[in-house]
C-alpha positions in Angstrom: -3.9 10.3 10.4 -4.8 7.5 10.3 -2.9 4.5 8.2 -4.1 1.6 6.6 -3.3 -1.1 4.8 -4.9 -2.8 2.1 -4.5 -4.8 -1.6 -4.0 -2.5 -4.4 -5.8 -1.9 -7.7 -4.2 1.5 -8.9 -7.5 1.5 -11.7 -10.1 1.2 -8.9 -11.6 4.2 -7.0 -11.9 4.9 -3.5 -14.5 2.9 -2.5 -14.7 0.2 -5.2 -12.7 -3.3 -4.6 -8.7 -2.0 -5.0 -9.2 1.2 -3.8 -8.6 2.3 -0.3 -11.3 2.4 1.5 -13.2 -0.3 -0.2 -14.5 -2.3 3.1 -14.4 -6.1 1.9 -17.9 -6.7 3.6 -18.3 -10.1 2.7 -14.9 -11.0 3.4 -15.0 -10.7 6.9 -16.0 -12.5 9.8 -12.4 -13.5 11.4 -11.1 -10.3 13.0 -11.2 -8.9 15.4 -13.8 -6.7 15.8 -15.1 -7.9 12.9 -19.5 -8.7 13.1 -20.1 -8.5 9.3 -23.8 -9.2 10.0 -24.1 -5.8 11.7 -21.3 -3.5 10.1 -17.8 -3.8 8.0 -14.7 -3.4 9.5 -11.7 -1.3 8.3 -8.8 -1.3 10.4 -6.7 1.4 10.4 -3.2 2.6 12.5 -2.8 6.1 14.4 1.1 5.4 12.8 2.3 3.7 9.1 4.4 1.1 11.2 1.2 -0.5 13.7 -1.1 -0.8 10.0 1.8 -2.8 8.8 2.3 -4.6 12.1 -0.6 -6.1 12.2 -1.1 -7.2 8.9 3.4 -8.7 9.3 2.4 -10.2 12.5 0.6 -13.5 10.6 3.9 -13.6 9.1 5.9 -14.1 13.0 8.5 -16.1 12.4 9.2 -16.7 8.3 11.1 -14.7 5.9 9.5 -12.9 3.4 10.5 -11.9 0.0 9.7 -9.0 -2.7 6.6 -11.4 -4.0 4.9 -12.5 -0.4 3.8 -8.5 -1.1 2.1 -9.6 -4.2 -1.3 -11.3 -4.4 -2.5 -14.0 -6.7 -5.6 -11.6 -8.1 -2.0 -9.4 -9.3 -2.9 -6.8 -6.3 0.0 -5.7 -3.9 0.1 -3.9 -0.5 -0.3 -0.4 -0.2 -0.6 2.0 2.7 -2.4 4.6 2.7 -2.7 7.7 4.6 -6.2 8.4 5.5 -7.8 12.3 6.5 -10.0 11.5 10.0 -10.1 15.4 11.0 -14.0 15.6 10.1 -14.8 12.3 12.1 -16.7 13.5 15.4 -17.3 10.8 18.4 -14.3 8.3 17.9 -14.2 6.3 21.4 -10.7 6.4 22.5 -10.8 2.8 24.4 -6.8 4.0 25.6 -8.7 6.6 28.0 -9.0 5.2 31.5 -11.6 6.7 31.9 -13.5 5.6 28.9 -12.9 2.2 30.1 -14.2 3.0 33.3 -18.1 4.5 31.2 -18.3 1.2 29.8 -17.7 -0.9 32.5 -14.7 -2.3 30.8 -11.4 -3.7 31.6 -8.1 -3.8 29.5 -7.8 -8.0 29.2 -11.3 -7.9 27.3 -10.2 -5.0 25.1 -7.0 -6.7 24.0 -7.4 -9.8 24.0 -6.9 -12.5 21.6 -10.2 -14.3 21.9 -12.4 -13.4 19.6 -15.7 -13.1 21.1 -15.0 -10.2 23.7 -13.3 -8.3 21.1 -16.8 -8.4 19.0 -19.3 -7.8 22.0 -16.9 -4.9 22.6 -17.1 -3.9 19.5 -21.1 -4.1 18.7 -21.6 -2.6 22.0 -19.8 0.5 20.1 -21.8 0.2 17.3 -24.7 -0.6 19.3 -23.7 3.6 20.1 -23.6 4.8 17.0 -20.2 6.0 16.7 -18.1 6.2 13.3 -15.3 3.5 15.5 -12.9 3.7 18.4 -9.5 3.6 19.2 -7.7 0.8 21.1 -4.0 -0.3 21.9 -1.8 -2.6 19.6 -1.8 -6.3 20.9 1.7 -5.9 18.9 3.0 -2.8 21.1 1.0 -1.3 23.3 2.0 2.6 22.0 1.3 1.5 18.7 -2.7 3.4 19.2 -5.2 1.5 16.1 -8.4 2.8 15.1 -11.4 0.4 13.7 -13.5 2.1 12.2 -17.5 1.5 11.0 -16.3 1.6 7.2 -20.6 2.3 6.7 -20.1 5.4 8.9 -16.6 6.9 7.8 -16.5 5.9 4.0 -17.9 9.1 3.5 -16.3 11.0 5.7 -12.5 10.3 5.9 -10.5 10.9 2.8 -7.4 9.9 1.0 -4.5 12.3 2.5 -1.4 10.6 1.4 -0.7 7.6 -1.2 -1.4 5.3 -1.6 1.8 3.7 -2.0 3.1 0.1 -2.7 5.0 -1.9 -0.2 8.1 -4.3 0.3 10.7 -5.5 1.8 12.6 -2.3 1.3 9.9 0.3 2.6 11.6 1.8 5.5 8.2 1.2 7.4 7.8 -2.9 6.8 11.6 -2.6 7.6 10.6 -1.0 11.2 7.2 -2.9 11.6 8.6 -6.8 10.7 12.5 -5.9 12.9 9.9 -5.0 16.1 7.7 -8.0 15.5 10.0 -11.0 14.2 10.4 -11.2 10.5 13.0 -11.5 8.9 12.7 -10.3 5.1 14.8 -10.9 1.8 
């Protein structure tokens, strides 16, 4: 199971804007593995807490209230569980053997240097794989998976949710506590 946080429109189809499988490729470019000229990146986590924490990380040291979980376009943040059982060929960069095979160092995979992480993602995309796993830079025990949207949107399916999140959600509370975001 993979978990993804996204701005939800309950009336949207799964792969349409506001849907759980929609990839805002034209808005990408600043993310860890973004390369919108080649592919759309869907960022997911194997744990709900990781998917939420990756979004909350932008608010470290700040206080968030209920209104912060809404967007100016009226959509609210939601968490969805995605069944990845039909995906074949995901590369696990948390496996030392995969790093050796690809001549990668851990410091080149989990760095804040976007040019390095995008280069790794681009090389993996060129292999024809659907995506790859890596460890969260927020907490190494949280496995994340970056999916190449065009290769997976017709393979993965919604298995759980979506469900709107907010400050009372236990997953949000756990993620906020883990990374230093205060909920009010």
